[in-house]
PDB file of N, CA, C and O in Angstrom:
ATOM      1  N   MET A   1      26.285  91.673  84.084  1.00  0.00           N
ATOM      2  CA  MET A   1      26.560  93.092  84.137  1.00  0.00           C
ATOM      3  C   MET A   1      27.357  93.482  82.901  1.00  0.00           C
ATOM      4  O   MET A   1      28.357  92.836  82.587  1.00  0.00           O
ATOM      5  N   GLY A   2      26.930  94.540  82.185  1.00  0.00           N
ATOM      6  CA  GLY A   2      27.582  94.952  80.953  1.00  0.00           C
ATOM      7  C   GLY A   2      28.712  95.932  81.176  1.00  0.00           C
ATOM      8  O   GLY A   2      29.131  96.195  82.303  1.00  0.00           O
ATOM      9  N   ASP A   3      29.190  96.463  80.068  1.00  0.00           N
ATOM     10  CA  ASP A   3      30.256  97.455  80.120  1.00  0.00           C
ATOM     11  C   ASP A   3      29.691  98.796  80.553  1.00  0.00           C
ATOM     12  O   ASP A   3      28.530  99.114  80.299  1.00  0.00           O
ATOM     13  N   HIS A   4      30.544  99.580  81.217  1.00  0.00           N
ATOM     14  CA  HIS A   4      30.128 100.884  81.724  1.00  0.00           C
ATOM     15  C   HIS A   4      31.249 101.881  81.458  1.00  0.00           C
ATOM     16  O   HIS A   4      32.380 101.674  81.897  1.00  0.00           O
ATOM     17  N   LEU A   5      30.943 102.963  80.739  1.00  0.00           N
ATOM     18  CA  LEU A   5      31.906 104.016  80.447  1.00  0.00           C
ATOM     19  C   LEU A   5      31.650 105.178  81.404  1.00  0.00           C
ATOM     20  O   LEU A   5      30.515 105.624  81.572  1.00  0.00           O
ATOM     21  N   ARG A   6      32.731 105.660  82.030  1.00  0.00           N
ATOM     22  CA  ARG A   6      32.593 106.781  82.970  1.00  0.00           C
ATOM     23  C   ARG A   6      33.890 107.575  82.996  1.00  0.00           C
ATOM     24  O   ARG A   6      34.926 107.119  82.513  1.00  0.00           O
ATOM     25  N   ARG A   7      33.813 108.762  83.564  1.00  0.00           N
ATOM     26  CA  ARG A   7      35.025 109.583  83.730  1.00  0.00           C
ATOM     27  C   ARG A   7      35.965 108.918  84.717  1.00  0.00           C
ATOM     28  O   ARG A   7      35.531 108.330  85.707  1.00  0.00           O
ATOM     29  N   ALA A   8      37.245 109.015  84.441  1.00  0.00           N
ATOM     30  CA  ALA A   8      38.261 108.459  85.339  1.00  0.00           C
ATOM     31  C   ALA A   8      38.364 109.317  86.593  1.00  0.00           C
ATOM     32  O   ALA A   8      38.157 110.530  86.556  1.00  0.00           O
ATOM     33  N   THR A   9      38.685 108.668  87.693  1.00  0.00           N
ATOM     34  CA  THR A   9      38.922 109.359  88.954  1.00  0.00           C
ATOM     35  C   THR A   9      40.309 108.962  89.465  1.00  0.00           C
ATOM     36  O   THR A   9      40.953 108.069  88.916  1.00  0.00           O
ATOM     37  N   THR A  10      40.750 109.630  90.508  1.00  0.00           N
ATOM     38  CA  THR A  10      42.055 109.287  91.080  1.00  0.00           C
ATOM     39  C   THR A  10      42.074 107.853  91.598  1.00  0.00           C
ATOM     40  O   THR A  10      43.145 107.254  91.700  1.00  0.00           O
ATOM     41  N   ASP A  11      40.928 107.297  91.923  1.00  0.00           N
ATOM     42  CA  ASP A  11      40.864 105.897  92.360  1.00  0.00           C
ATOM     43  C   ASP A  11      41.232 104.926  91.236  1.00  0.00           C
ATOM     44  O   ASP A  11      41.527 103.760  91.499  1.00  0.00           O
ATOM     45  N   ASP A  12      41.217 105.392  90.005  1.00  0.00           N
ATOM     46  CA  ASP A  12      41.515 104.539  88.844  1.00  0.00           C
ATOM     47  C   ASP A  12      42.984 104.558  88.443  1.00  0.00           C
ATOM     48  O   ASP A  12      43.373 103.821  87.537  1.00  0.00           O
ATOM     49  N   ILE A  13      43.802 105.367  89.081  1.00  0.00           N
ATOM     50  CA  ILE A  13      45.175 105.560  88.623  1.00  0.00           C
ATOM     51  C   ILE A  13      45.977 104.264  88.594  1.00  0.00           C
ATOM     52  O   ILE A  13      46.761 104.062  87.666  1.00  0.00           O
ATOM     53  N   SER A  14      45.811 103.391  89.562  1.00  0.00           N
ATOM     54  CA  SER A  14      46.554 102.116  89.532  1.00  0.00           C
ATOM     55  C   SER A  14      46.194 101.296  88.298  1.00  0.00           C
ATOM     56  O   SER A  14      47.075 100.777  87.611  1.00  0.00           O
ATOM     57  N   ALA A  15      44.908 101.182  88.021  1.00  0.00           N
ATOM     58  CA  ALA A  15      44.468 100.424  86.842  1.00  0.00           C
ATOM     59  C   ALA A  15      44.930 101.103  85.559  1.00  0.00           C
ATOM     60  O   ALA A  15      45.370 100.428  84.628  1.00  0.00           O
ATOM     61  N   LEU A  16      44.837 102.430  85.497  1.00  0.00           N
ATOM     62  CA  LEU A  16      45.272 103.164  84.317  1.00  0.00           C
ATOM     63  C   LEU A  16      46.770 102.988  84.086  1.00  0.00           C
ATOM     64  O   LEU A  16      47.215 102.882  82.943  1.00  0.00           O
ATOM     65  N   SER A  17      47.540 102.957  85.158  1.00  0.00           N
ATOM     66  CA  SER A  17      48.993 102.770  85.046  1.00  0.00           C
ATOM     67  C   SER A  17      49.320 101.429  84.411  1.00  0.00           C
ATOM     68  O   SER A  17      50.168 101.346  83.522  1.00  0.00           O
ATOM     69  N   ARG A  18      48.651 100.387  84.865  1.00  0.00           N
ATOM     70  CA  ARG A  18      48.892  99.054  84.295  1.00  0.00           C
ATOM     71  C   ARG A  18      48.481  99.016  82.819  1.00  0.00           C
ATOM     72  O   ARG A  18      49.177  98.424  81.993  1.00  0.00           O
ATOM     73  N   LEU A  19      47.356  99.645  82.494  1.00  0.00           N
ATOM     74  CA  LEU A  19      46.903  99.658  81.107  1.00  0.00           C
ATOM     75  C   LEU A  19      47.877 100.422  80.207  1.00  0.00           C
ATOM     76  O   LEU A  19      48.119 100.011  79.072  1.00  0.00           O
ATOM     77  N   LEU A  20      48.434 101.522  80.701  1.00  0.00           N
ATOM     78  CA  LEU A  20      49.400 102.279  79.906  1.00  0.00           C
ATOM     79  C   LEU A  20      50.649 101.455  79.602  1.00  0.00           C
ATOM     80  O   LEU A  20      51.164 101.489  78.485  1.00  0.00           O
ATOM     81  N   VAL A  21      51.130 100.721  80.594  1.00  0.00           N
ATOM     82  CA  VAL A  21      52.305  99.880  80.375  1.00  0.00           C
ATOM     83  C   VAL A  21      51.997  98.800  79.343  1.00  0.00           C
ATOM     84  O   VAL A  21      52.836  98.503  78.492  1.00  0.00           O
ATOM     85  N   GLN A  22      50.819  98.218  79.407  1.00  0.00           N
ATOM     86  CA  GLN A  22      50.421  97.220  78.405  1.00  0.00           C
ATOM     87  C   GLN A  22      50.354  97.852  77.013  1.00  0.00           C
ATOM     88  O   GLN A  22      50.795  97.253  76.032  1.00  0.00           O
ATOM     89  N   LEU A  23      49.806  99.053  76.936  1.00  0.00           N
ATOM     90  CA  LEU A  23      49.687  99.747  75.654  1.00  0.00           C
ATOM     91  C   LEU A  23      51.059 100.022  75.049  1.00  0.00           C
ATOM     92  O   LEU A  23      51.286  99.742  73.872  1.00  0.00           O
ATOM     93  N   TYR A  24      51.978 100.572  75.851  1.00  0.00           N
ATOM     94  CA  TYR A  24      53.319 100.843  75.349  1.00  0.00           C
ATOM     95  C   TYR A  24      54.015  99.551  74.926  1.00  0.00           C
ATOM     96  O   TYR A  24      54.714  99.534  73.913  1.00  0.00           O
ATOM     97  N   GLY A  25      53.838  98.483  75.676  1.00  0.00           N
ATOM     98  CA  GLY A  25      54.449  97.204  75.317  1.00  0.00           C
ATOM     99  C   GLY A  25      53.945  96.678  73.991  1.00  0.00           C
ATOM    100  O   GLY A  25      54.689  96.024  73.259  1.00  0.00           O
ATOM    101  N   TYR A  26      52.697  96.953  73.675  1.00  0.00           N
ATOM    102  CA  TYR A  26      52.093  96.472  72.433  1.00  0.00           C
ATOM    103  C   TYR A  26      52.424  97.396  71.256  1.00  0.00           C
ATOM    104  O   TYR A  26      52.825  96.931  70.189  1.00  0.00           O
ATOM    105  N   GLU A  27      52.253  98.718  71.461  1.00  0.00           N
ATOM    106  CA  GLU A  27      52.408  99.654  70.351  1.00  0.00           C
ATOM    107  C   GLU A  27      53.845 100.111  70.120  1.00  0.00           C
ATOM    108  O   GLU A  27      54.224 100.415  68.988  1.00  0.00           O
ATOM    109  N   LEU A  28      54.649 100.162  71.184  1.00  0.00           N
ATOM    110  CA  LEU A  28      56.030 100.621  71.070  1.00  0.00           C
ATOM    111  C   LEU A  28      56.958  99.664  71.808  1.00  0.00           C
ATOM    112  O   LEU A  28      57.574 100.047  72.802  1.00  0.00           O
ATOM    113  N   PRO A  29      57.065  98.421  71.336  1.00  0.00           N
ATOM    114  CA  PRO A  29      57.885  97.443  72.040  1.00  0.00           C
ATOM    115  C   PRO A  29      59.316  97.941  72.235  1.00  0.00           C
ATOM    116  O   PRO A  29      59.938  98.472  71.315  1.00  0.00           O
ATOM    117  N   GLY A  30      59.818  97.758  73.447  1.00  0.00           N
ATOM    118  CA  GLY A  30      61.182  98.156  73.759  1.00  0.00           C
ATOM    119  C   GLY A  30      61.322  99.588  74.230  1.00  0.00           C
ATOM    120  O   GLY A  30      62.389  99.964  74.717  1.00  0.00           O
ATOM    121  N   MET A  31      60.277 100.407  74.103  1.00  0.00           N
ATOM    122  CA  MET A  31      60.386 101.792  74.557  1.00  0.00           C
ATOM    123  C   MET A  31      60.577 101.844  76.074  1.00  0.00           C
ATOM    124  O   MET A  31      61.413 102.598  76.573  1.00  0.00           O
ATOM    125  N   LEU A  32      59.807 101.049  76.796  1.00  0.00           N
ATOM    126  CA  LEU A  32      59.967 100.950  78.242  1.00  0.00           C
ATOM    127  C   LEU A  32      60.769  99.688  78.528  1.00  0.00           C
ATOM    128  O   LEU A  32      60.484  98.620  77.986  1.00  0.00           O
ATOM    129  N   THR A  33      61.762  99.825  79.377  1.00  0.00           N
ATOM    130  CA  THR A  33      62.582  98.675  79.723  1.00  0.00           C
ATOM    131  C   THR A  33      62.604  98.516  81.233  1.00  0.00           C
ATOM    132  O   THR A  33      62.101  99.366  81.968  1.00  0.00           O
ATOM    133  N   GLY A  34      63.179  97.441  81.678  1.00  0.00           N
ATOM    134  CA  GLY A  34      63.264  97.205  83.112  1.00  0.00           C
ATOM    135  C   GLY A  34      62.064  96.438  83.615  1.00  0.00           C
ATOM    136  O   GLY A  34      61.243  95.950  82.838  1.00  0.00           O
ATOM    137  N   LYS A  35      61.978  96.343  84.914  1.00  0.00           N
ATOM    138  CA  LYS A  35      60.911  95.570  85.542  1.00  0.00           C
ATOM    139  C   LYS A  35      59.551  96.231  85.324  1.00  0.00           C
ATOM    140  O   LYS A  35      59.425  97.455  85.351  1.00  0.00           O
ATOM    141  N   VAL A  36      58.553  95.406  85.110  1.00  0.00           N
ATOM    142  CA  VAL A  36      57.200  95.903  84.872  1.00  0.00           C
ATOM    143  C   VAL A  36      56.731  96.761  86.049  1.00  0.00           C
ATOM    144  O   VAL A  36      56.047  97.764  85.848  1.00  0.00           O
ATOM    145  N   GLU A  37      57.090  96.375  87.266  1.00  0.00           N
ATOM    146  CA  GLU A  37      56.674  97.154  88.443  1.00  0.00           C
ATOM    147  C   GLU A  37      57.203  98.584  88.368  1.00  0.00           C
ATOM    148  O   GLU A  37      56.503  99.522  88.749  1.00  0.00           O
ATOM    149  N   ALA A  38      58.435  98.761  87.878  1.00  0.00           N
ATOM    150  CA  ALA A  38      59.016 100.096  87.742  1.00  0.00           C
ATOM    151  C   ALA A  38      58.313 100.872  86.627  1.00  0.00           C
ATOM    152  O   ALA A  38      58.094 102.078  86.749  1.00  0.00           O
ATOM    153  N   GLN A  39      57.963 100.186  85.552  1.00  0.00           N
ATOM    154  CA  GLN A  39      57.232 100.836  84.465  1.00  0.00           C
ATOM    155  C   GLN A  39      55.873 101.329  84.956  1.00  0.00           C
ATOM    156  O   GLN A  39      55.462 102.445  84.641  1.00  0.00           O
ATOM    157  N   VAL A  40      55.180 100.497  85.725  1.00  0.00           N
ATOM    158  CA  VAL A  40      53.873 100.866  86.269  1.00  0.00           C
ATOM    159  C   VAL A  40      54.021 102.051  87.228  1.00  0.00           C
ATOM    160  O   VAL A  40      53.181 102.951  87.235  1.00  0.00           O
ATOM    161  N   GLU A  41      55.078 102.054  88.029  1.00  0.00           N
ATOM    162  CA  GLU A  41      55.313 103.166  88.955  1.00  0.00           C
ATOM    163  C   GLU A  41      55.533 104.464  88.196  1.00  0.00           C
ATOM    164  O   GLU A  41      55.006 105.501  88.597  1.00  0.00           O
ATOM    165  N   LEU A  42      56.294 104.435  87.115  1.00  0.00           N
ATOM    166  CA  LEU A  42      56.499 105.635  86.311  1.00  0.00           C
ATOM    167  C   LEU A  42      55.182 106.112  85.718  1.00  0.00           C
ATOM    168  O   LEU A  42      54.887 107.307  85.744  1.00  0.00           O
ATOM    169  N   ALA A  43      54.392 105.196  85.189  1.00  0.00           N
ATOM    170  CA  ALA A  43      53.087 105.560  84.628  1.00  0.00           C
ATOM    171  C   ALA A  43      52.190 106.171  85.708  1.00  0.00           C
ATOM    172  O   ALA A  43      51.464 107.129  85.443  1.00  0.00           O
ATOM    173  N   ARG A  44      52.240 105.625  86.910  1.00  0.00           N
ATOM    174  CA  ARG A  44      51.437 106.166  88.010  1.00  0.00           C
ATOM    175  C   ARG A  44      51.849 107.601  88.307  1.00  0.00           C
ATOM    176  O   ARG A  44      50.994 108.469  88.488  1.00  0.00           O
ATOM    177  N   ARG A  45      53.138 107.852  88.358  1.00  0.00           N
ATOM    178  CA  ARG A  45      53.624 109.207  88.634  1.00  0.00           C
ATOM    179  C   ARG A  45      53.213 110.177  87.529  1.00  0.00           C
ATOM    180  O   ARG A  45      52.841 111.319  87.800  1.00  0.00           O
ATOM    181  N   LEU A  46      53.283 109.714  86.289  1.00  0.00           N
ATOM    182  CA  LEU A  46      52.871 110.566  85.172  1.00  0.00           C
ATOM    183  C   LEU A  46      51.386 110.901  85.265  1.00  0.00           C
ATOM    184  O   LEU A  46      50.995 112.052  85.073  1.00  0.00           O
ATOM    185  N   LEU A  47      50.569 109.912  85.556  1.00  0.00           N
ATOM    186  CA  LEU A  47      49.126 110.139  85.661  1.00  0.00           C
ATOM    187  C   LEU A  47      48.775 111.047  86.833  1.00  0.00           C
ATOM    188  O   LEU A  47      47.858 111.862  86.734  1.00  0.00           O
ATOM    189  N   GLN A  48      49.491 110.911  87.930  1.00  0.00           N
ATOM    190  CA  GLN A  48      49.203 111.736  89.095  1.00  0.00           C
ATOM    191  C   GLN A  48      49.694 113.173  88.937  1.00  0.00           C
ATOM    192  O   GLN A  48      49.263 114.054  89.680  1.00  0.00           O
ATOM    193  N   SER A  49      50.582 113.418  87.986  1.00  0.00           N
ATOM    194  CA  SER A  49      51.195 114.730  87.852  1.00  0.00           C
ATOM    195  C   SER A  49      50.317 115.756  87.148  1.00  0.00           C
ATOM    196  O   SER A  49      50.572 116.957  87.235  1.00  0.00           O
ATOM    197  N   ALA A  50      49.305 115.298  86.463  1.00  0.00           N
ATOM    198  CA  ALA A  50      48.452 116.209  85.699  1.00  0.00           C
ATOM    199  C   ALA A  50      46.996 115.838  85.939  1.00  0.00           C
ATOM    200  O   ALA A  50      46.689 114.702  86.300  1.00  0.00           O
ATOM    201  N   PRO A  51      46.103 116.797  85.737  1.00  0.00           N
ATOM    202  CA  PRO A  51      44.682 116.469  85.914  1.00  0.00           C
ATOM    203  C   PRO A  51      44.259 115.342  84.966  1.00  0.00           C
ATOM    204  O   PRO A  51      44.778 115.217  83.857  1.00  0.00           O
ATOM    205  N   LEU A  52      43.326 114.541  85.416  1.00  0.00           N
ATOM    206  CA  LEU A  52      42.822 113.458  84.565  1.00  0.00           C
ATOM    207  C   LEU A  52      42.024 114.010  83.394  1.00  0.00           C
ATOM    208  O   LEU A  52      41.808 113.320  82.397  1.00  0.00           O
ATOM    209  N   GLY A  53      41.592 115.246  83.520  1.00  0.00           N
ATOM    210  CA  GLY A  53      40.922 115.920  82.412  1.00  0.00           C
ATOM    211  C   GLY A  53      39.731 115.135  81.899  1.00  0.00           C
ATOM    212  O   GLY A  53      38.860 114.718  82.664  1.00  0.00           O
ATOM    213  N   ARG A  54      39.711 114.947  80.617  1.00  0.00           N
ATOM    214  CA  ARG A  54      38.593 114.249  79.978  1.00  0.00           C
ATOM    215  C   ARG A  54      38.982 112.808  79.680  1.00  0.00           C
ATOM    216  O   ARG A  54      38.709 112.286  78.599  1.00  0.00           O
ATOM    217  N   ARG A  55      39.624 112.174  80.660  1.00  0.00           N
ATOM    218  CA  ARG A  55      40.012 110.773  80.537  1.00  0.00           C
ATOM    219  C   ARG A  55      38.850 109.917  81.018  1.00  0.00           C
ATOM    220  O   ARG A  55      38.210 110.228  82.023  1.00  0.00           O
ATOM    221  N   TYR A  56      38.585 108.844  80.298  1.00  0.00           N
ATOM    222  CA  TYR A  56      37.473 107.948  80.603  1.00  0.00           C
ATOM    223  C   TYR A  56      37.987 106.527  80.811  1.00  0.00           C
ATOM    224  O   TYR A  56      39.043 106.150  80.304  1.00  0.00           O
ATOM    225  N   VAL A  57      37.225 105.760  81.561  1.00  0.00           N
ATOM    226  CA  VAL A  57      37.541 104.353  81.749  1.00  0.00           C
ATOM    227  C   VAL A  57      36.341 103.514  81.326  1.00  0.00           C
ATOM    228  O   VAL A  57      35.192 103.947  81.405  1.00  0.00           O
ATOM    229  N   LEU A  58      36.643 102.308  80.877  1.00  0.00           N
ATOM    230  CA  LEU A  58      35.618 101.325  80.558  1.00  0.00           C
ATOM    231  C   LEU A  58      35.686 100.248  81.621  1.00  0.00           C
ATOM    232  O   LEU A  58      36.727  99.620  81.813  1.00  0.00           O
ATOM    233  N   GLU A  59      34.579 100.035  82.310  1.00  0.00           N
ATOM    234  CA  GLU A  59      34.510  99.004  83.344  1.00  0.00           C
ATOM    235  C   GLU A  59      33.710  97.817  82.833  1.00  0.00           C
ATOM    236  O   GLU A  59      32.715  97.961  82.123  1.00  0.00           O
ATOM    237  N   ARG A  60      34.176  96.659  83.215  1.00  0.00           N
ATOM    238  CA  ARG A  60      33.450  95.418  82.930  1.00  0.00           C
ATOM    239  C   ARG A  60      33.456  94.617  84.218  1.00  0.00           C
ATOM    240  O   ARG A  60      34.515  94.276  84.745  1.00  0.00           O
ATOM    241  N   ALA A  61      32.282  94.323  84.714  1.00  0.00           N
ATOM    242  CA  ALA A  61      32.124  93.575  85.967  1.00  0.00           C
ATOM    243  C   ALA A  61      32.904  94.254  87.104  1.00  0.00           C
ATOM    244  O   ALA A  61      33.516  93.586  87.938  1.00  0.00           O
ATOM    245  N   GLY A  62      32.870  95.593  87.119  1.00  0.00           N
ATOM    246  CA  GLY A  62      33.511  96.341  88.190  1.00  0.00           C
ATOM    247  C   GLY A  62      35.006  96.511  88.049  1.00  0.00           C
ATOM    248  O   GLY A  62      35.637  97.099  88.928  1.00  0.00           O
ATOM    249  N   GLU A  63      35.604  96.010  86.958  1.00  0.00           N
ATOM    250  CA  GLU A  63      37.056  96.108  86.753  1.00  0.00           C
ATOM    251  C   GLU A  63      37.336  97.033  85.571  1.00  0.00           C
ATOM    252  O   GLU A  63      36.664  96.947  84.543  1.00  0.00           O
ATOM    253  N   VAL A  64      38.326  97.918  85.712  1.00  0.00           N
ATOM    254  CA  VAL A  64      38.712  98.808  84.621  1.00  0.00           C
ATOM    255  C   VAL A  64      39.465  97.981  83.576  1.00  0.00           C
ATOM    256  O   VAL A  64      40.511  97.401  83.868  1.00  0.00           O
ATOM    257  N   VAL A  65      38.921  97.933  82.356  1.00  0.00           N
ATOM    258  CA  VAL A  65      39.517  97.119  81.295  1.00  0.00           C
ATOM    259  C   VAL A  65      39.943  97.955  80.088  1.00  0.00           C
ATOM    260  O   VAL A  65      40.554  97.431  79.156  1.00  0.00           O
ATOM    261  N   GLY A  66      39.629  99.237  80.100  1.00  0.00           N
ATOM    262  CA  GLY A  66      40.003 100.094  78.988  1.00  0.00           C
ATOM    263  C   GLY A  66      39.984 101.542  79.399  1.00  0.00           C
ATOM    264  O   GLY A  66      39.434 101.905  80.439  1.00  0.00           O
ATOM    265  N   MET A  67      40.596 102.371  78.566  1.00  0.00           N
ATOM    266  CA  MET A  67      40.622 103.799  78.856  1.00  0.00           C
ATOM    267  C   MET A  67      40.747 104.575  77.560  1.00  0.00           C
ATOM    268  O   MET A  67      41.132 104.038  76.521  1.00  0.00           O
ATOM    269  N   GLY A  68      40.415 105.837  77.650  1.00  0.00           N
ATOM    270  CA  GLY A  68      40.545 106.730  76.509  1.00  0.00           C
ATOM    271  C   GLY A  68      40.538 108.161  77.001  1.00  0.00           C
ATOM    272  O   GLY A  68      40.188 108.441  78.148  1.00  0.00           O
ATOM    273  N   CYS A  69      40.931 109.067  76.113  1.00  0.00           N
ATOM    274  CA  CYS A  69      40.986 110.478  76.481  1.00  0.00           C
ATOM    275  C   CYS A  69      40.448 111.279  75.308  1.00  0.00           C
ATOM    276  O   CYS A  69      40.805 111.034  74.155  1.00  0.00           O
ATOM    277  N   LEU A  70      39.602 112.220  75.609  1.00  0.00           N
ATOM    278  CA  LEU A  70      39.045 113.092  74.594  1.00  0.00           C
ATOM    279  C   LEU A  70      39.707 114.457  74.742  1.00  0.00           C
ATOM    280  O   LEU A  70      39.588 115.103  75.783  1.00  0.00           O
ATOM    281  N   ALA A  71      40.394 114.885  73.708  1.00  0.00           N
ATOM    282  CA  ALA A  71      41.047 116.191  73.719  1.00  0.00           C
ATOM    283  C   ALA A  71      40.644 116.939  72.453  1.00  0.00           C
ATOM    284  O   ALA A  71      40.516 116.353  71.378  1.00  0.00           O
ATOM    285  N   THR A  72      40.451 118.224  72.604  1.00  0.00           N
ATOM    286  CA  THR A  72      40.106 119.080  71.472  1.00  0.00           C
ATOM    287  C   THR A  72      41.029 120.294  71.495  1.00  0.00           C
ATOM    288  O   THR A  72      41.794 120.482  72.441  1.00  0.00           O
ATOM    289  N   SER A  73      40.955 121.107  70.462  1.00  0.00           N
ATOM    290  CA  SER A  73      41.785 122.322  70.460  1.00  0.00           C
ATOM    291  C   SER A  73      41.354 123.267  71.572  1.00  0.00           C
ATOM    292  O   SER A  73      42.176 124.013  72.104  1.00  0.00           O
ATOM    293  N   ASP A  74      40.079 123.241  71.925  1.00  0.00           N
ATOM    294  CA  ASP A  74      39.593 124.085  73.027  1.00  0.00           C
ATOM    295  C   ASP A  74      39.952 123.508  74.396  1.00  0.00           C
ATOM    296  O   ASP A  74      40.156 124.255  75.353  1.00  0.00           O
ATOM    297  N   GLU A  75      40.029 122.192  74.487  1.00  0.00           N
ATOM    298  CA  GLU A  75      40.378 121.510  75.739  1.00  0.00           C
ATOM    299  C   GLU A  75      41.446 120.454  75.457  1.00  0.00           C
ATOM    300  O   GLU A  75      41.149 119.262  75.387  1.00  0.00           O
ATOM    301  N   PRO A  76      42.706 120.911  75.293  1.00  0.00           N
ATOM    302  CA  PRO A  76      43.782 119.950  74.991  1.00  0.00           C
ATOM    303  C   PRO A  76      44.112 119.075  76.191  1.00  0.00           C
ATOM    304  O   PRO A  76      43.743 119.378  77.326  1.00  0.00           O
ATOM    305  N   ARG A  77      44.810 117.990  75.916  1.00  0.00           N
ATOM    306  CA  ARG A  77      45.260 117.087  76.977  1.00  0.00           C
ATOM    307  C   ARG A  77      46.253 117.851  77.845  1.00  0.00           C
ATOM    308  O   ARG A  77      47.110 118.560  77.318  1.00  0.00           O
ATOM    309  N   PRO A  78      46.150 117.719  79.172  1.00  0.00           N
ATOM    310  CA  PRO A  78      47.111 118.409  80.042  1.00  0.00           C
ATOM    311  C   PRO A  78      48.531 117.914  79.793  1.00  0.00           C
ATOM    312  O   PRO A  78      48.752 116.727  79.553  1.00  0.00           O
ATOM    313  N   GLU A  79      49.483 118.827  79.852  1.00  0.00           N
ATOM    314  CA  GLU A  79      50.876 118.462  79.653  1.00  0.00           C
ATOM    315  C   GLU A  79      51.456 117.857  80.924  1.00  0.00           C
ATOM    316  O   GLU A  79      51.078 118.228  82.036  1.00  0.00           O
ATOM    317  N   THR A  80      52.372 116.928  80.740  1.00  0.00           N
ATOM    318  CA  THR A  80      53.079 116.320  81.864  1.00  0.00           C
ATOM    319  C   THR A  80      54.193 117.267  82.301  1.00  0.00           C
ATOM    320  O   THR A  80      54.997 117.693  81.472  1.00  0.00           O
ATOM    321  N   PRO A  81      54.251 117.602  83.583  1.00  0.00           N
ATOM    322  CA  PRO A  81      55.322 118.484  84.043  1.00  0.00           C
ATOM    323  C   PRO A  81      56.700 117.841  83.809  1.00  0.00           C
ATOM    324  O   PRO A  81      56.880 116.654  84.079  1.00  0.00           O
ATOM    325  N   PRO A  82      57.670 118.619  83.308  1.00  0.00           N
ATOM    326  CA  PRO A  82      59.007 118.067  83.042  1.00  0.00           C
ATOM    327  C   PRO A  82      59.641 117.416  84.271  1.00  0.00           C
ATOM    328  O   PRO A  82      60.398 116.456  84.129  1.00  0.00           O
ATOM    329  N   ARG A  83      59.350 117.915  85.468  1.00  0.00           N
ATOM    330  CA  ARG A  83      59.962 117.346  86.675  1.00  0.00           C
ATOM    331  C   ARG A  83      59.603 115.874  86.827  1.00  0.00           C
ATOM    332  O   ARG A  83      60.389 115.102  87.376  1.00  0.00           O
ATOM    333  N   VAL A  84      58.432 115.476  86.352  1.00  0.00           N
ATOM    334  CA  VAL A  84      58.019 114.080  86.451  1.00  0.00           C
ATOM    335  C   VAL A  84      58.766 113.241  85.424  1.00  0.00           C
ATOM    336  O   VAL A  84      59.190 112.126  85.725  1.00  0.00           O
ATOM    337  N   LEU A  85      58.930 113.764  84.224  1.00  0.00           N
ATOM    338  CA  LEU A  85      59.669 113.029  83.194  1.00  0.00           C
ATOM    339  C   LEU A  85      61.120 112.815  83.611  1.00  0.00           C
ATOM    340  O   LEU A  85      61.719 111.790  83.286  1.00  0.00           O
ATOM    341  N   LEU A  86      61.680 113.777  84.327  1.00  0.00           N
ATOM    342  CA  LEU A  86      63.067 113.653  84.768  1.00  0.00           C
ATOM    343  C   LEU A  86      63.244 112.573  85.831  1.00  0.00           C
ATOM    344  O   LEU A  86      64.372 112.173  86.116  1.00  0.00           O
ATOM    345  N   GLN A  87      62.147 112.095  86.423  1.00  0.00           N
ATOM    346  CA  GLN A  87      62.213 111.031  87.420  1.00  0.00           C
ATOM    347  C   GLN A  87      62.399 109.655  86.787  1.00  0.00           C
ATOM    348  O   GLN A  87      62.755 108.704  87.482  1.00  0.00           O
ATOM    349  N   ALA A  88      62.165 109.535  85.484  1.00  0.00           N
ATOM    350  CA  ALA A  88      62.181 108.233  84.810  1.00  0.00           C
ATOM    351  C   ALA A  88      63.453 107.416  85.084  1.00  0.00           C
ATOM    352  O   ALA A  88      63.343 106.238  85.423  1.00  0.00           O
ATOM    353  N   PRO A  89      64.650 107.994  84.950  1.00  0.00           N
ATOM    354  CA  PRO A  89      65.838 107.175  85.196  1.00  0.00           C
ATOM    355  C   PRO A  89      65.930 106.659  86.637  1.00  0.00           C
ATOM    356  O   PRO A  89      66.463 105.576  86.876  1.00  0.00           O
ATOM    357  N   PHE A  90      65.420 107.420  87.575  1.00  0.00           N
ATOM    358  CA  PHE A  90      65.487 107.006  88.976  1.00  0.00           C
ATOM    359  C   PHE A  90      64.463 105.923  89.292  1.00  0.00           C
ATOM    360  O   PHE A  90      64.701 105.057  90.134  1.00  0.00           O
ATOM    361  N   VAL A  91      63.327 105.979  88.614  1.00  0.00           N
ATOM    362  CA  VAL A  91      62.268 104.996  88.847  1.00  0.00           C
ATOM    363  C   VAL A  91      62.579 103.699  88.112  1.00  0.00           C
ATOM    364  O   VAL A  91      62.409 102.614  88.669  1.00  0.00           O
ATOM    365  N   MET A  92      63.031 103.801  86.873  1.00  0.00           N
ATOM    366  CA  MET A  92      63.204 102.622  86.023  1.00  0.00           C
ATOM    367  C   MET A  92      64.615 102.065  86.045  1.00  0.00           C
ATOM    368  O   MET A  92      64.849 100.955  85.566  1.00  0.00           O
ATOM    369  N   GLY A  93      65.557 102.817  86.593  1.00  0.00           N
ATOM    370  CA  GLY A  93      66.928 102.335  86.637  1.00  0.00           C
ATOM    371  C   GLY A  93      67.691 102.722  85.386  1.00  0.00           C
ATOM    372  O   GLY A  93      67.100 103.203  84.419  1.00  0.00           O
ATOM    373  N   PRO A  94      68.995 102.516  85.398  1.00  0.00           N
ATOM    374  CA  PRO A  94      69.815 102.888  84.244  1.00  0.00           C
ATOM    375  C   PRO A  94      69.538 101.992  83.047  1.00  0.00           C
ATOM    376  O   PRO A  94      69.177 100.824  83.189  1.00  0.00           O
ATOM    377  N   GLN A  95      69.714 102.562  81.883  1.00  0.00           N
ATOM    378  CA  GLN A  95      69.550 101.803  80.629  1.00  0.00           C
ATOM    379  C   GLN A  95      70.824 101.030  80.353  1.00  0.00           C
ATOM    380  O   GLN A  95      71.926 101.543  80.546  1.00  0.00           O
ATOM    381  N   ASN A  96      70.672  99.804  79.904  1.00  0.00           N
ATOM    382  CA  ASN A  96      71.827  99.014  79.489  1.00  0.00           C
ATOM    383  C   ASN A  96      72.046  99.236  78.006  1.00  0.00           C
ATOM    384  O   ASN A  96      71.145  98.978  77.208  1.00  0.00           O
ATOM    385  N   GLY A  97      73.169  99.688  77.634  1.00  0.00           N
ATOM    386  CA  GLY A  97      73.414  99.985  76.230  1.00  0.00           C
ATOM    387  C   GLY A  97      74.361  99.067  75.683  1.00  0.00           C
ATOM    388  O   GLY A  97      74.698  99.157  74.503  1.00  0.00           O
TER     389      GLY A  97
END
């Protein structure tokens, strides 16, 4: 069975959350701190807070292995509501400085 690209659905949010945490860990090391489970929970809340819009997933053998989002000036990416961003300290715990 080959790769399959399709629009993301709410059923994909758990997989998308894990992929986002992996992406941040690779591209912005140290930006997210604390337990991985808390990072995934924050990503899940962020994804659930706004429409999935034109977000796509790549499936391989029935498993979501990649994602992407197509945004244009006519159809920009939905903004994350500030109330969700304010949850970050409660979900991830205090920062150690």
